[in-house]
Backbone atoms as SQL, in Angstrom:
CREATE TABLE atoms (id INTEGER PRIMARY KEY, chain TEXT, resi INTEGER, resn TEXT, atom TEXT, x REAL, y REAL, z REAL);
INSERT INTO atoms VALUES
  (1, 'A', 1, 'MET', 'N', -10.020, 13.121, 17.286),
  (2, 'A', 1, 'MET', 'CA', -10.653, 12.593, 16.103),
  (3, 'A', 1, 'MET', 'C', -10.688, 13.649, 14.994),
  (4, 'A', 2, 'TYR', 'N', -10.933, 14.891, 15.385),
  (5, 'A', 2, 'TYR', 'CA', -10.953, 15.949, 14.382),
  (6, 'A', 2, 'TYR', 'C', -9.573, 16.140, 13.755),
  (7, 'A', 3, 'ILE', 'N', -8.543, 16.074, 14.583),
  (8, 'A', 3, 'ILE', 'CA', -7.181, 16.254, 14.071),
  (9, 'A', 3, 'ILE', 'C', -6.846, 15.137, 13.087),
  (10, 'A', 4, 'PHE', 'N', -7.257, 13.913, 13.399),
  (11, 'A', 4, 'PHE', 'CA', -7.031, 12.777, 12.505),
  (12, 'A', 4, 'PHE', 'C', -7.750, 12.996, 11.175),
  (13, 'A', 5, 'GLY', 'N', -8.986, 13.479, 11.218),
  (14, 'A', 5, 'GLY', 'CA', -9.747, 13.755, 10.002),
  (15, 'A', 5, 'GLY', 'C', -9.119, 14.858, 9.173),
  (16, 'A', 6, 'ILE', 'N', -8.631, 15.889, 9.838),
  (17, 'A', 6, 'ILE', 'CA', -7.966, 16.979, 9.122),
  (18, 'A', 6, 'ILE', 'C', -6.701, 16.461, 8.450),
  (19, 'A', 7, 'GLY', 'N', -5.955, 15.607, 9.155),
  (20, 'A', 7, 'GLY', 'CA', -4.739, 15.034, 8.576),
  (21, 'A', 7, 'GLY', 'C', -5.030, 14.168, 7.365),
  (22, 'A', 8, 'LEU', 'N', -6.056, 13.328, 7.463),
  (23, 'A', 8, 'LEU', 'CA', -6.420, 12.486, 6.318),
  (24, 'A', 8, 'LEU', 'C', -6.867, 13.328, 5.128),
  (25, 'A', 9, 'ASN', 'N', -7.621, 14.377, 5.390),
  (26, 'A', 9, 'ASN', 'CA', -8.054, 15.249, 4.305),
  (27, 'A', 9, 'ASN', 'C', -6.880, 15.987, 3.686),
  (28, 'A', 10, 'ALA', 'N', -5.884, 16.331, 4.485),
  (29, 'A', 10, 'ALA', 'CA', -4.694, 16.992, 3.943),
  (30, 'A', 10, 'ALA', 'C', -3.953, 16.059, 2.992),
  (31, 'A', 11, 'VAL', 'N', -3.829, 14.793, 3.380),
  (32, 'A', 11, 'VAL', 'CA', -3.177, 13.814, 2.501),
  (33, 'A', 11, 'VAL', 'C', -3.981, 13.645, 1.216),
  (34, 'A', 12, 'ALA', 'N', -5.298, 13.529, 1.344),
  (35, 'A', 12, 'ALA', 'CA', -6.148, 13.373, 0.167),
  (36, 'A', 12, 'ALA', 'C', -6.085, 14.607, -0.721),
  (37, 'A', 13, 'LEU', 'N', -6.012, 15.787, -0.117),
  (38, 'A', 13, 'LEU', 'CA', -5.916, 17.023, -0.892),
  (39, 'A', 13, 'LEU', 'C', -4.635, 17.042, -1.716),
  (40, 'A', 14, 'VAL', 'N', -3.532, 16.651, -1.119),
  (41, 'A', 14, 'VAL', 'CA', -2.249, 16.641, -1.833),
  (42, 'A', 14, 'VAL', 'C', -2.300, 15.666, -2.996),
  (43, 'A', 15, 'TYR', 'N', -2.816, 14.463, -2.758),
  (44, 'A', 15, 'TYR', 'CA', -2.888, 13.479, -3.837),
  (45, 'A', 15, 'TYR', 'C', -3.834, 13.926, -4.944),
  (46, 'A', 16, 'ALA', 'N', -4.963, 14.534, -4.585),
  (47, 'A', 16, 'ALA', 'CA', -5.900, 15.015, -5.596),
  (48, 'A', 16, 'ALA', 'C', -5.282, 16.146, -6.406),
  (49, 'A', 17, 'ALA', 'N', -4.558, 17.033, -5.751),
  (50, 'A', 17, 'ALA', 'CA', -3.910, 18.137, -6.464),
  (51, 'A', 17, 'ALA', 'C', -2.813, 17.618, -7.386),
  (52, 'A', 18, 'MET', 'N', -2.051, 16.632, -6.923),
  (53, 'A', 18, 'MET', 'CA', -0.987, 16.069, -7.754),
  (54, 'A', 18, 'MET', 'C', -1.558, 15.284, -8.930),
  (55, 'A', 19, 'ASP', 'N', -2.760, 14.742, -8.762),
  (56, 'A', 19, 'ASP', 'CA', -3.400, 13.958, -9.814),
  (57, 'A', 19, 'ASP', 'C', -4.069, 14.855, -10.854),
  (58, 'A', 20, 'GLY', 'N', -4.161, 16.136, -10.573),
  (59, 'A', 20, 'GLY', 'CA', -4.784, 17.066, -11.512),
  (60, 'A', 20, 'GLY', 'C', -6.294, 17.123, -11.374),
  (61, 'A', 21, 'SER', 'N', -6.804, 16.937, -10.174),
  (62, 'A', 21, 'SER', 'CA', -8.246, 16.991, -9.920),
  (63, 'A', 21, 'SER', 'C', -8.549, 18.165, -8.991),
  (64, 'A', 22, 'PRO', 'N', -8.646, 19.366, -9.544),
  (65, 'A', 22, 'PRO', 'CA', -8.843, 20.539, -8.678),
  (66, 'A', 22, 'PRO', 'C', -10.186, 20.531, -7.951),
  (67, 'A', 23, 'LEU', 'N', -11.209, 19.919, -8.539),
  (68, 'A', 23, 'LEU', 'CA', -12.511, 19.880, -7.871),
  (69, 'A', 23, 'LEU', 'C', -12.445, 19.031, -6.603),
  (70, 'A', 24, 'PHE', 'N', -11.814, 17.861, -6.699),
  (71, 'A', 24, 'PHE', 'CA', -11.647, 17.023, -5.516),
  (72, 'A', 24, 'PHE', 'C', -10.746, 17.708, -4.489),
  (73, 'A', 25, 'ALA', 'N', -9.679, 18.334, -4.951),
  (74, 'A', 25, 'ALA', 'CA', -8.770, 19.019, -4.031),
  (75, 'A', 25, 'ALA', 'C', -9.507, 20.141, -3.299),
  (76, 'A', 26, 'GLY', 'N', -10.322, 20.885, -4.016),
  (77, 'A', 26, 'GLY', 'CA', -11.102, 21.951, -3.392),
  (78, 'A', 26, 'GLY', 'C', -12.095, 21.418, -2.378),
  (79, 'A', 27, 'THR', 'N', -12.706, 20.285, -2.703),
  (80, 'A', 27, 'THR', 'CA', -13.652, 19.663, -1.774),
  (81, 'A', 27, 'THR', 'C', -12.954, 19.227, -0.496),
  (82, 'A', 28, 'PHE', 'N', -11.790, 18.597, -0.636),
  (83, 'A', 28, 'PHE', 'CA', -11.041, 18.191, 0.550),
  (84, 'A', 28, 'PHE', 'C', -10.607, 19.415, 1.356),
  (85, 'A', 29, 'GLY', 'N', -10.281, 20.503, 0.677),
  (86, 'A', 29, 'GLY', 'CA', -9.924, 21.734, 1.373),
  (87, 'A', 29, 'GLY', 'C', -11.090, 22.292, 2.176),
  (88, 'A', 30, 'LEU', 'N', -12.284, 22.277, 1.576),
  (89, 'A', 30, 'LEU', 'CA', -13.470, 22.755, 2.297),
  (90, 'A', 30, 'LEU', 'C', -13.776, 21.886, 3.513),
  (91, 'A', 31, 'VAL', 'N', -13.625, 20.580, 3.367),
  (92, 'A', 31, 'VAL', 'CA', -13.859, 19.680, 4.502),
  (93, 'A', 31, 'VAL', 'C', -12.849, 19.961, 5.607),
  (94, 'A', 32, 'MET', 'N', -11.600, 20.240, 5.231),
  (95, 'A', 32, 'MET', 'CA', -10.584, 20.572, 6.234),
  (96, 'A', 32, 'MET', 'C', -10.954, 21.843, 6.988),
  (97, 'A', 33, 'VAL', 'N', -11.433, 22.841, 6.266),
  (98, 'A', 33, 'VAL', 'CA', -11.844, 24.092, 6.914),
  (99, 'A', 33, 'VAL', 'C', -13.013, 23.831, 7.858),
  (100, 'A', 34, 'TYR', 'N', -13.988, 23.054, 7.396),
  (101, 'A', 34, 'TYR', 'CA', -15.147, 22.734, 8.239),
  (102, 'A', 34, 'TYR', 'C', -14.717, 22.004, 9.511),
  (103, 'A', 35, 'LEU', 'N', -13.873, 20.986, 9.363),
  (104, 'A', 35, 'LEU', 'CA', -13.418, 20.245, 10.538),
  (105, 'A', 35, 'LEU', 'C', -12.597, 21.136, 11.473),
  (106, 'A', 36, 'GLY', 'N', -11.814, 22.028, 10.912),
  (107, 'A', 36, 'GLY', 'CA', -11.039, 22.951, 11.732),
  (108, 'A', 36, 'GLY', 'C', -11.926, 23.888, 12.529),
  (109, 'A', 37, 'VAL', 'N', -12.972, 24.394, 11.898),
  (110, 'A', 37, 'VAL', 'CA', -13.905, 25.289, 12.593),
  (111, 'A', 37, 'VAL', 'C', -14.651, 24.529, 13.685),
  (112, 'A', 38, 'ARG', 'N', -15.091, 23.308, 13.383),
  (113, 'A', 38, 'ARG', 'CA', -15.792, 22.505, 14.393),
  (114, 'A', 38, 'ARG', 'C', -14.879, 22.203, 15.581),
  (115, 'A', 39, 'TYR', 'N', -13.631, 21.876, 15.311),
  (116, 'A', 39, 'TYR', 'CA', -12.679, 21.599, 16.389),
  (117, 'A', 39, 'TYR', 'C', -12.457, 22.849, 17.234),
  (118, 'A', 40, 'TRP', 'N', -12.322, 23.989, 16.575),
  (119, 'A', 40, 'TRP', 'CA', -12.130, 25.249, 17.289),
  (120, 'A', 40, 'TRP', 'C', -13.348, 25.559, 18.160),
  (121, 'A', 41, 'MET', 'N', -14.555, 25.311, 17.633),
  (122, 'A', 41, 'MET', 'CA', -15.770, 25.563, 18.407),
  (123, 'A', 41, 'MET', 'C', -15.847, 24.653, 19.633),
  (124, 'A', 42, 'LEU', 'N', -15.434, 23.408, 19.486),
  (125, 'A', 42, 'LEU', 'CA', -15.489, 22.481, 20.616),
  (126, 'A', 42, 'LEU', 'C', -14.463, 22.812, 21.690),
  (127, 'A', 43, 'THR', 'N', -13.300, 23.297, 21.274),
  (128, 'A', 43, 'THR', 'CA', -12.259, 23.585, 22.260),
  (129, 'A', 43, 'THR', 'C', -12.486, 24.911, 22.972),
  (130, 'A', 44, 'ASN', 'N', -13.339, 25.770, 22.447),
  (131, 'A', 44, 'ASN', 'CA', -13.579, 27.072, 23.075),
  (132, 'A', 44, 'ASN', 'C', -14.857, 27.110, 23.904),
  (133, 'A', 45, 'GLU', 'N', -15.416, 25.974, 24.220),
  (134, 'A', 45, 'GLU', 'CA', -16.650, 25.967, 25.023),
  (135, 'A', 45, 'GLU', 'C', -16.374, 26.245, 26.477);
């Protein structure tokens, strides 16, 4: 589920960046980092 969320955020980040919305792109980037850290924490238990 985390991988799916990271993938969706990556697609949204690309579209936001192409649309010229750096604030949205940055937000999607932060969400990707958060989901990546959470996934890493769950897999290292």
